C-alpha positions, 0 to 999 in steps of 0.5 A: 563484508566478505564475499560468498564463494558464488559472489567471487565466481560471478566477479571472476566471470564479470572480468572474463566478460570484459576481457572478451570485449563485451560490455556487461552493462551497455548503455544503448537502448534495447528495442523490446517489442513484445512481452512474455505474457503477450506472446503466451496469450496471443501466439498462433502457429497457424497465423505464423505471428510473432516472427520478429520479436525482441524480448528482454528480462532475467534468465531464471532457468537454464538447461544446457544440452551441448550445442543447444540449450533451453532457458527461461526468461522472466520479464515484468509480465511473466516467464517464457521459454527460450531456445538457444542454438550455438549455430544460430547465435554464432553462425561463423567460426567464432563460437565464443558467444555460445561456448564461453559467454552463454554456457560458462559466464552467464548466470541465473539472474543476469539480464539478457536481450533476445531477438528471434521468432516464436514456435511450439516445441514438440511438447507444445510449449510456446518458445522463443527461438533465439537468433541474437543474444545480448548481455544487458546487465551482469548480476553479481549476487545469486538469486534465491531461486526456488527449486523443488526436488524429486520428493517435492521438497522446496529449497531456497524459497525466499519466504522469511518475512524480515528478509522479504521486507528488507530486500523487497527487490529480491522478493519481487523477482522471485515471488511473482505473486508479490508483484501482483499485490502491488499491481492491484494496489495501484489499480485500487488507487487509480480507481479511487482517483478516477471516481472522485475526479469524475465527480469534478473534485480536484486533486491537490497537494498540501505540506508534509512539513508543518509548523503544527501537528494538527488534524488527528490525535497522534504523536508526531515526528519532529525535525528542524529547518536550518534556514528558518531556524524553526522546528517543523513536524512531519504531518500526521494528517492533511485535514486542516489544510484541505479545509483551508482550501474549502474556505478558499472556494473549492467545492471538492478537494482530495489528496493521497497523502503520506502521513507520519505518526511516531507510534507503535508498529504492528501488522496494522500500523506503520509509522509512514502510511498513506491516507486519502482525504476528501472534502466536499462543500454543501454535503453532510455525513449522511451523503458521505456514507452513500458516496463511500458505499458507491465508491468502494463497490466501484473500486472493488470491481475495478481492482478484482473484477467483483464486489466480493473479495476473499480475505482470509477465510471470509468473503467480504462484500462491498456491495451496497448497502452496508450495515449501520450502527450508532456507536452506542448501539454497537457497544450495546449489541456486543456487550449488552451494556447501555453506556449512552448516559454514563459519565466518566466514573461509570465508564471507568467501572465498565472498563474494569468489569470488562477487563479493559486497561485504563489510565488517568489521562483518559477522558470520557471519549477515550474510555468509550473508544477503548470499550469499542476497540476491545469489545466490538471492532474486531467482530465487524467483518463485513463493511459496517458504518459506526455513526454518531460518536460522543463529542469528546471523541471528535474535536473537529466534528459538527455537533449532532443536529438532533442528539445532544452530546453527540457529533455527526461522525462515522467510521467504516469498519471492515475485516475488524479494523477501521478503514475510514473516518468521516464527519460533517465538518465543524465550521463554527470557529467559536465552537472549534476554539472551545474544542481545541481548548478542551484538547489542551486540557487533555494534554495537561493530563498527560495525553500525548496524542491530544490535538494542538490549537491551530490559530491560523486554522481558526482564523480561516474558519472565521472567514467562513467555511460552508457546510462540508463533509470530509472523509479520510481513508486508510489506503494501506489497510484498504489495500490489505483487504483488496489484495488479501494480505495479512500485514500492512508490511505486505502492501508497502514496498519498503516498510520501516525496519529496525537496523541490523547491528553491524559488527 
């Protein structure tokens, strides 16, 4: 690939640096002892603190004024101004370090280390007076550094979504708000982890490569294990393995799992995504709803300092309690149609009247799911539990204890999308086999998302699984809400992208 003019100049500068006997990529540890944020928040000229500081980062701005210059250094916490005097960093007769290296051969984006003391300029800006400067890494590509001209026009802003997702490393450097999104995502995950661990639940790991793609209705990615000469699937869910651990005697287990589904992509869907699944013995879905309300209120506060989160034009409150509808109640509330007693034929007519596309592979459960998805889900902005699903929609869920034809399941909908799915888990091995067999019939009708029959999982249930409640939470979708992002790609460091054709 041809180099740009700027890239050619930077490579020439690199060679000149080497010719000066300076290593442009030194291996020795650099003894950083302070950050930009720490200094800016805590420097007090009356206390005369921060008089021996060592800071490192990228040089993002530079103003050369003869024998002295100002620049801005950016580390992981922010930017701080530095003052570089020729006579300070090159006190002897050899002024090469300043006149040649700093003024001519260093470029914006280069990593440098500086040692010195902190002071306030005449304008009151906290500044690091450099006494020693070290080149730590030479940048060979120019950053798209944002510039604003005298008329307020922005130039070189790195805003194109496609480029940002493909070159996230650049995005993180030049768009500090993006770094904050991922910091808050990490806080969110850590809050969930600590909340569950504080209740005594065990974090575990289960296989990503699985001989059967079970635990969800989705199309899998398929691969081949050469040594075993056996096909495997990238997991679409970890549910069935976590339930095996409940059979094995654990009272509560959870896992933050990378799942893979070979499906369409959108601002809510990425083929590789993160789920957190939790299974707790001797509990049911009513207990799990209460537990999820409590956990999400805690997580919102830990992530953003408040249970109320700004998401687009809406303020979403995770404060307990959340609104609750049954599936049939929600559909009737938003369509004025009671579908609770309808068979497949009647549901097809409803879909037709509501202009909802269907195909012959859809059974009763799938038709109800389509009606809810098209006419209800997007209208639920505040966290809302949808409960008591038709049995056809939930092949891994315990039958409702008092409502024939339904199961003890809930989903939580927030900002118009599902963020979690939970059950009173089906632990009757005979009933579970019948549900799997019903899924096989749907597969014969052309439903390529129907579940497969997992004999080993059925065998584990035959050894006995206690009453259990389980939940799966879409971490990426929840992160979108907690960080006020419009696309799942904005909360994934490296989302999947179509290859750019090369000539």
